[in-house]
DSSP file (Angstrom, degrees, kcal/mol; ACC not computed):
  #  RESIDUE AA STRUCTURE BP1 BP2  ACC     N-H-->O    O-->H-N    N-H-->O    O-->H-N    TCO  KAPPA ALPHA  PHI   PSI    X-CA   Y-CA   Z-CA
    1    1 A M              0   0    0      0, 0.0     2,-0.1     0, 0.0     0, 0.0   0.000 360.0 360.0 360.0 133.3  -57.3  -55.2  -71.5
    2    2 A N     >  -     0   0    0      1,-0.1     4,-2.5     4,-0.0     3,-0.4  -0.449 360.0 -97.6 -93.2 174.6  -56.6  -56.0  -75.1
    3    3 A R  H  > S+     0   0    0      1,-0.2     4,-2.6     2,-0.2     5,-0.1   0.865 121.3  50.6 -61.6 -41.6  -56.0  -53.4  -77.9
    4    4 A Q  H  > S+     0   0    0      2,-0.2     4,-1.7     1,-0.2    -1,-0.2   0.835 110.8  47.9 -66.3 -36.9  -59.5  -53.5  -79.3
    5    5 A E  H  > S+     0   0    0     -3,-0.4     4,-2.6     2,-0.2     5,-0.2   0.885 111.1  51.4 -70.2 -43.1  -61.1  -53.0  -75.8
    6    6 A L  H  X S+     0   0    0     -4,-2.5     4,-3.3     2,-0.2     5,-0.3   0.946 108.1  53.6 -59.9 -48.7  -58.7  -50.0  -75.2
    7    7 A A  H  X S+     0   0    0     -4,-2.6     4,-2.0     1,-0.2    -1,-0.2   0.898 110.9  45.9 -57.0 -40.3  -59.7  -48.5  -78.6
    8    8 A K  H  X S+     0   0    0     -4,-1.7     4,-2.1     1,-0.2    -1,-0.2   0.941 115.5  45.3 -68.1 -44.3  -63.4  -48.7  -77.6
    9    9 A R  H  X S+     0   0    0     -4,-2.6     4,-2.9     1,-0.2    -2,-0.2   0.903 112.5  50.1 -64.4 -39.7  -62.9  -47.3  -74.2
   10   10 A L  H  X S+     0   0    0     -4,-3.3     4,-2.7     1,-0.2     5,-0.2   0.915 109.2  52.0 -70.8 -38.3  -60.6  -44.5  -75.3
   11   11 A A  H  X S+     0   0    0     -4,-2.0     4,-1.8    -5,-0.3    -1,-0.2   0.925 113.3  45.1 -57.7 -44.0  -63.1  -43.4  -78.0
   12   12 A K  H  X S+     0   0    0     -4,-2.1     4,-2.4     2,-0.2     5,-0.2   0.940 112.9  49.8 -61.7 -48.6  -65.8  -43.3  -75.4
   13   13 A A  H  X S+     0   0    0     -4,-2.9     4,-2.2     1,-0.2    -2,-0.2   0.863 110.4  50.7 -66.6 -36.0  -63.7  -41.4  -72.9
   14   14 A L  H  X S+     0   0    0     -4,-2.7     4,-2.5     2,-0.2    -1,-0.2   0.886 111.9  45.9 -62.4 -40.7  -62.6  -38.8  -75.5
   15   15 A L  H  X S+     0   0    0     -4,-1.8     4,-1.6    -5,-0.2     7,-0.3   0.860 113.5  49.4 -76.2 -32.8  -66.1  -38.1  -76.7
   16   16 A L  H  <>S+     0   0    0     -4,-2.4     5,-3.5     2,-0.2     6,-0.4   0.924 113.9  48.0 -64.9 -43.4  -67.4  -37.9  -73.0
   17   17 A K  H ><5S+     0   0    0     -4,-2.2     3,-1.0     1,-0.2    -2,-0.2   0.949 118.1  38.7 -65.6 -50.7  -64.4  -35.5  -72.2
   18   18 A E  H 3<5S+     0   0    0     -4,-2.5    -1,-0.2     1,-0.2    -2,-0.2   0.712 115.9  53.0 -74.6 -24.2  -65.0  -33.3  -75.2
   19   19 A G  T 3<5S-     0   0    0     -4,-1.6     3,-0.2    -5,-0.2    -1,-0.2   0.252 115.7-106.8 -97.8  12.1  -68.8  -33.4  -75.0
   20   20 A G  T < 5S-     0   0    0     -3,-1.0    -3,-0.2     1,-0.2    -4,-0.1   0.848  82.6 -44.4  66.6  34.2  -69.0  -32.4  -71.3
   21   21 A G  S   <S+     0   0    0     -5,-3.5     2,-0.4     1,-0.3    -1,-0.2   0.590 118.8 104.5  87.3  13.5  -70.0  -35.8  -70.1
   22   22 A R        -     0   0    0     -6,-0.4     2,-0.8    -7,-0.3    -1,-0.3  -0.940  64.2-139.9-126.7 145.4  -72.5  -36.6  -72.9
   23   23 A L        +     0   0    0     -2,-0.4     3,-0.1     1,-0.1    -7,-0.1  -0.902  26.8 173.6-101.6 102.0  -72.3  -38.8  -75.9
   24   24 A D        +     0   0    0     -2,-0.8     2,-0.4     1,-0.2    -1,-0.1   0.707  60.8  36.2 -81.7 -23.5  -74.0  -36.8  -78.6
   25   25 A S     >  -     0   0    0      1,-0.1     4,-1.7     2,-0.0    -1,-0.2  -0.940  48.9-166.7-142.3 119.6  -73.4  -38.8  -81.6
   26   26 A C  H  > S+     0   0    0     -2,-0.4     4,-2.6     1,-0.2     5,-0.2   0.847  97.6  58.0 -66.3 -34.0  -73.2  -42.6  -82.1
   27   27 A S  H  > S+     0   0    0      2,-0.2     4,-2.3     1,-0.2    -1,-0.2   0.855 103.1  52.5 -66.4 -33.8  -71.6  -42.0  -85.5
   28   28 A S  H  > S+     0   0    0      2,-0.2     4,-2.4     1,-0.2     5,-0.2   0.908 110.1  48.3 -66.3 -42.7  -68.8  -40.1  -83.9
   29   29 A L  H  X S+     0   0    0     -4,-1.7     4,-2.5     2,-0.2    -2,-0.2   0.930 111.3  49.2 -65.3 -42.5  -68.1  -42.9  -81.5
   30   30 A M  H  X S+     0   0    0     -4,-2.6     4,-2.3     2,-0.2    -2,-0.2   0.911 111.2  51.1 -61.7 -40.3  -68.1  -45.5  -84.3
   31   31 A C  H  X S+     0   0    0     -4,-2.3     4,-2.2     2,-0.2    -2,-0.2   0.926 112.3  44.7 -62.9 -46.8  -65.8  -43.4  -86.4
   32   32 A L  H  X S+     0   0    0     -4,-2.4     4,-3.0     2,-0.2     5,-0.3   0.910 112.6  52.1 -64.0 -43.4  -63.3  -42.9  -83.5
   33   33 A R  H  X S+     0   0    0     -4,-2.5     4,-2.2    -5,-0.2    -2,-0.2   0.941 110.5  48.7 -57.6 -48.3  -63.5  -46.6  -82.7
   34   34 A S  H  X S+     0   0    0     -4,-2.3     4,-0.6     1,-0.2    -1,-0.2   0.909 114.0  45.4 -60.1 -46.3  -62.8  -47.5  -86.2
   35   35 A Y  H >< S+     0   0    0     -4,-2.2     3,-0.7     1,-0.2    -1,-0.2   0.911 115.0  46.4 -68.6 -42.0  -59.8  -45.1  -86.4
   36   36 A F  H >< S+     0   0    0     -4,-3.0     3,-1.8     1,-0.2    -1,-0.2   0.773  99.5  69.7 -73.6 -26.3  -58.3  -46.2  -83.0
   37   37 A S  H 3< S+     0   0    0     -4,-2.2    -1,-0.2     1,-0.3    -2,-0.2   0.781  95.8  55.5 -62.8 -23.3  -58.8  -50.0  -83.9
   38   38 A E  T << S+     0   0    0     -3,-0.7    -1,-0.3    -4,-0.6    -2,-0.2   0.583  94.1  89.8 -84.8 -10.2  -56.0  -49.6  -86.5
   39   39 A M  S <  S-     0   0    0     -3,-1.8     2,-0.1    -4,-0.2   -32,-0.1  -0.455  80.6-110.3 -89.1 161.9  -53.5  -48.3  -83.9
   40   40 A S     >  -     0   0    0     -2,-0.1     4,-2.2     1,-0.1     5,-0.2  -0.419  32.4-107.3 -81.5 164.1  -51.1  -50.3  -81.7
   41   41 A F  H  > S+     0   0    0      1,-0.2     4,-2.1     2,-0.2     5,-0.1   0.878 122.1  51.0 -58.7 -40.5  -51.6  -50.6  -78.0
   42   42 A E  H  > S+     0   0    0      1,-0.2     4,-1.9     2,-0.2    -1,-0.2   0.850 109.3  50.9 -70.9 -33.9  -48.7  -48.2  -77.4
   43   43 A E  H  > S+     0   0    0      2,-0.2     4,-1.9     1,-0.2    -1,-0.2   0.906 109.4  50.9 -63.3 -41.2  -50.1  -45.7  -79.8
   44   44 A L  H  X S+     0   0    0     -4,-2.2     4,-2.5     1,-0.2    -2,-0.2   0.904 108.7  50.2 -64.0 -41.7  -53.5  -45.8  -78.1
   45   45 A L  H  X S+     0   0    0     -4,-2.1     4,-2.4     1,-0.2    -1,-0.2   0.865 108.6  54.0 -65.0 -33.0  -51.9  -45.2  -74.7
   46   46 A G  H  X S+     0   0    0     -4,-1.9     4,-2.4     2,-0.2    -2,-0.2   0.853 107.7  49.9 -65.3 -36.6  -50.0  -42.2  -76.2
   47   47 A V  H  X S+     0   0    0     -4,-1.9     4,-1.5     2,-0.2    -2,-0.2   0.938 111.8  49.0 -65.1 -45.8  -53.3  -40.7  -77.4
   48   48 A A  H  <>S+     0   0    0     -4,-2.5     5,-2.9     1,-0.2     3,-0.5   0.940 112.7  46.4 -57.6 -50.2  -54.7  -41.2  -74.0
   49   49 A T  H ><5S+     0   0    0     -4,-2.4     3,-1.6     1,-0.2    -1,-0.2   0.912 111.0  51.5 -62.7 -45.1  -51.8  -39.6  -72.3
   50   50 A Q  H 3<5S+     0   0    0     -4,-2.4    -1,-0.2     1,-0.3    -2,-0.2   0.785 112.9  46.9 -62.9 -27.3  -51.7  -36.6  -74.7
   51   51 A N  T 3<5S-     0   0    0     -4,-1.5    -1,-0.3    -3,-0.5    -2,-0.2   0.264 115.5-114.0 -99.7   8.5  -55.4  -36.0  -74.0
   52   52 A G  T < 5 +     0   0    0     -3,-1.6     2,-0.7     1,-0.2    -3,-0.2   0.794  63.6 150.2  66.4  28.0  -55.1  -36.3  -70.2
   53   53 A I      < -     0   0    0     -5,-2.9    -1,-0.2    -6,-0.2     2,-0.1  -0.862  29.3-159.6-100.7 117.2  -57.2  -39.4  -70.1
   54   54 A T    >>  -     0   0    0     -2,-0.7     3,-1.2    -3,-0.1     4,-0.6  -0.424  32.9 -95.0 -91.5 167.2  -56.1  -41.5  -67.2
   55   55 A E  G >4 S+     0   0    0      1,-0.3     3,-1.3     2,-0.2     4,-0.4   0.831 119.6  59.6 -54.9 -42.1  -56.6  -45.3  -66.5
   56   56 A P  G >4 S+     0   0    0      0, 0.0     3,-1.0     0, 0.0    -1,-0.3   0.850 103.3  53.1 -54.5 -33.6  -59.8  -44.8  -64.3
   57   57 A L  G <4 S+     0   0    0     -3,-1.2    -2,-0.2     1,-0.2   -44,-0.1   0.630 103.5  58.4 -76.3 -15.0  -61.5  -43.1  -67.3
   58   58 A L  G <<        0   0    0     -3,-1.3    -1,-0.2    -4,-0.6    -3,-0.1   0.458 360.0 360.0 -93.3  -1.5  -60.7  -46.1  -69.4
   59   59 A R    <         0   0    0     -3,-1.0    -1,-0.2    -4,-0.4    -2,-0.1   0.486 360.0 360.0 -88.3 360.0  -62.5  -48.5  -67.2
């Protein structure tokens, strides 16, 4: 998985986690994707770890 793909999957996983399994806002998803796309792969993994998002949720 490359950095951009990880950024997209992490944004979706965070919104699903915080939204109780629902994506309520496409604009929120796009905003997070944009923010995460500027981070390094290691930073993205750190965000995932800090938020309790494991590898299976990123698939």
